[in-house]
Structure formats: structure tokens, C-alpha cells
N, C-alpha and C positions, 0 to 999 in steps of 0.2 A: 837599262842598261847597265853594267860595272861602269864606276867611275872609281881611276885609280890615281895614284900622282903621276902617272905620266900619260893619263887619258885616256878618253870613252875607248869603252871595249868594244859593245857592240848598241846601236841606235834602238829604242824600242819603236813596238809599233802600236797603233791602236786594238785596243782590245773587246774584247766582246765582253759584255756585262749582263751575260745571263749564265757563263761556265766559269769556271775555275777549280785548278784538281790540284791536291799535294805532288809535289811532282816524285820521281825517281824511286820508290819504294811500292807503288802497286798501292793507296791507300789515296782514295778518291771521291769526291764531292760537288756537287753540282751548288756551286754557288748562285745562287736568284735574289736578283733586284727587289727588295721588304719592304715596299713601296706603300703606307697605308692608302686606301684606296675613299675615293667619295664616299660607296656604300658605306665606310666605315665609320669615316664624321655623322654623315645624317645619322645615323643609328645613335652616336653618342648625344650628339644634339638634341633627338625623340624623346630621352630618356631625363633632359633636364628638367623638362617642365611638369612633368610628374614629381619627381624629387623636392622641386621645389616648392611645390602644395602641399604634398609630404611634411616638408618642413617646415611649414609656416601651421600648418594645424596641429603638428605635436606640442610646439610653441605656445597652442591660446590663440595666434595672432590673426587679428582680421586684415581684408586687402587695406583696408582703411587705417590701421594701423602702421603696418609697414609701407604703407605711402607714404604717414607722415616721419617716419623715422628716417626714410631713403629720400626722399624727394622727387621719387618715380610715381609719376599718377596710378590711380588705379585700373584704368583701361588697361595700361603696356602693361602691369602683374597681372594683372588676367588674362591678355593674351601670352606673357609671357608663359602660364602656368598651363595653357590649354594647349599652345606649339604655334602658335598663329604666331607669333613675334619671334624673332630667332635672338637668340639670349646672346649678350655682348661683353665685354671684360667691365664695359664702362658700366652696364647695369647690373649684371654678376655681384660687383667688386661691394656695393653699398650696403646688398641684399646678405651678404656672407657678413659683413660687418655687425649690421642689423640683429642678424641671428646669431653672432657671435662662433658661427663656422670658421674652420677654411673652407676658399676657393674649391680646392680640390675634393670636398664635401657633395658642393650641389653639383659639381658636374662628374661626380662618380671614379674619378684618376681612381687608378690602381695603387694602392699602399705599396710604398716599395720596398722590398725583401730583403735579405741576407744579397750582399754583391759578390761577395767570394763565389771562386768557383772551384767545384769541389769536383774535380774528375775524374777516376783514376787511367794507371798508367796504361799503354797501351803497346802490347811487346807485336812487330812486323818487321819480317825479315833482318833478323838480328839489332835492330834498331828501338830503342825505347823513346812512345812519346808524350809526352804529356798537355793533352789540352788544355788553353788557358782561354779558350774563347767557349758559350753555351749553343750558342745560336750557329746549325747549320748553314745558316745562308749567308753569303759577303765576305769581310773580312775576315779570318781565320788568323790564329797562334796558335805553336807550339814550342815547346820547347823539347830540344831533341838532344838525346844520349847517342854519339854513333860511336862504337865499340874501337878499339885497336885491329885492327886487319888487314888483312890485303886484299884491295877492294881495284878488281879492274872496270873502268868508267865503262858505261853504256848509256851515253844520252840520249835523254829522250824529248818532244819537243807536245806543248798542250797549251789550251787559251788560257790567257792568264797576267798575273805576275807573283813575281815573286822574290825575299827578303829575306835576308840571312845576317845575322848578328852572333860572332861566338864568342861566349862564356869564359870559356878554357879551353886548352888544347889548339888542335891545328886541323883546320879543314880544308880539304883540296875539291876546288871549284871549278870544273872544266865548262866552260861557255863556248859556243861555236868553235870557232882556230884557238880558241885562251885558254891557260893553261895556269890559274893563280893558287898560290895559300894563303887562306886567311888566317891570323892567331887573334888569341885577348883580345877585346875592343874594337876589332874589327869589321865592318858589312859590309854587305855586296847589296845589289838592287837590278834583277834583269826578268825579261821580258820572257816569258814562259815556253813561247812557239820560237825560239830562238833553240836549236839543239842545247842542251845543257847534264852534267852530272853531278853530283857532288856529293861526297863521302870522305874515307878514313884515309890520312897520309900514310899511313903504317907507323907511326910513330908514338904513337901512344892514343888514348879516347880524347873523343871530345865533345862539348858542351855545347850546347847554340840554339839561338832563339829562330823559327821560320815561323814567317806572315807572308798568308798569300791571299789573293781578290781583285776583282775589279779594280777597285778603287782606291784611295788609301793616297796620304802626303808619301812623296821620295824621299830616302832621306840621304842622306851625302856619304860618301865611301872608301876610305884610306886602305886599299885591297894593294900588296905590294906583288908586283911578279914572280913567280915560284921560280925557281933556279935551279929544277930537273935541267939535267943533261939532255 
């Protein structure tokens, strides 16, 4: 919903977590739940045992020596390396200390790369979009430049939930029967199954952030009603 200083503009609905589309100008992407399955977890765990054996042998350590250093029985260590014993934090931590390696190395965790997003801007229907997220599914964010132009509202609907935050200029938002203008520092959130449109007020360009997706915390909004006649 859009919450203003005078109250609520529209009540939200439950949304389909499988679908979310960028609104208004024809840029559409399906947002999918990307939750790792049990098959992925089993595959990771299955690789721990051989990795433990390889690291131990690279250091020339016997099971008996490792048992003495960790306090873990030889039989348990052997079962870990053969995959007959499920690895746990209580077992892996002393092994990592004994081998003087990070815990991530034992479980084969991927190294963290450069977190910066370097996506190229996208020009679409007169607007310029800068992607602020990498993944195609789930919550997505864009910085958007809306040029000064005469815009006739054409409300649309689709599954999902949208958040807007104006950085500079003014942005007109039409939601259902309501028509508001957002200024710098003001934000709005709404269910995109409610007919909606946002664009230029005709008074100058606007730069804003657009976040949309099936999940995420709602943001409090301070949107003032439009003074349009």
C-alpha cells in the first residue's frame, strides 16, 4: 500500500512468490524463489570427506595423530573421511584448528568475489535504468532516470510488490483512484496488482530508486497528496 501523512491509499494483497515484473515500461522479468534444495546440500556434504582425507595426507598426518590433536576418536575421523559420518560444526572446528586452515576450506565454500555491481545502464522507452542487483530472481533494484516530458498515465497491473524512493526531482504516482507527487526523500510502496503508473510531472527530470519483488520489508512512506486540479 501507499502510506501518506493522511492515511493509507491502498490495501496490499497476498502476492505470488513466483512472479514479479518491473512495472510501467515493458521491462519484465520473472522472479523465482531461489532456495537451495536438499540435493545441493547433500552434494556439498558428500565432498567434505574426500577433502578431509586429502588435506590430512597433504600434511603427512595419520588418523592417530589427528585424533590426538583434536580429541576425536580414530573411528569417527575414519567415518568422516569415508562419508559414513555426517560432518558437523563440532567435528570440523577442531580439525580445522589442527590443520591450521579456515573452516571454509574444509567445506569447500566459494571465495567471496568483488561485491560491486557493474551493470551497464539500460535505455528503455525514454528512461534510463541502472541495475543495482545481479541476480535475475527475487528482489531487484534499479536506479532510474525519468526525463522531463509530457506523460499521459496508462495504469497497468501485474503480480508483485514495488517500492519507490525519489532521490531528486519529482515523480508522479497514480495508484488506483489516487494521484500523488513524490519529492526528494519521499518513498512509496504498493501492491502491483492495483492499477498503477508513475512518471514525469512535466516540471523536470526525476531520479529515483525502484525495488520490486515478492519479498522484503515494507518501508514507511511520506507521500503528500497531489495538488492537481
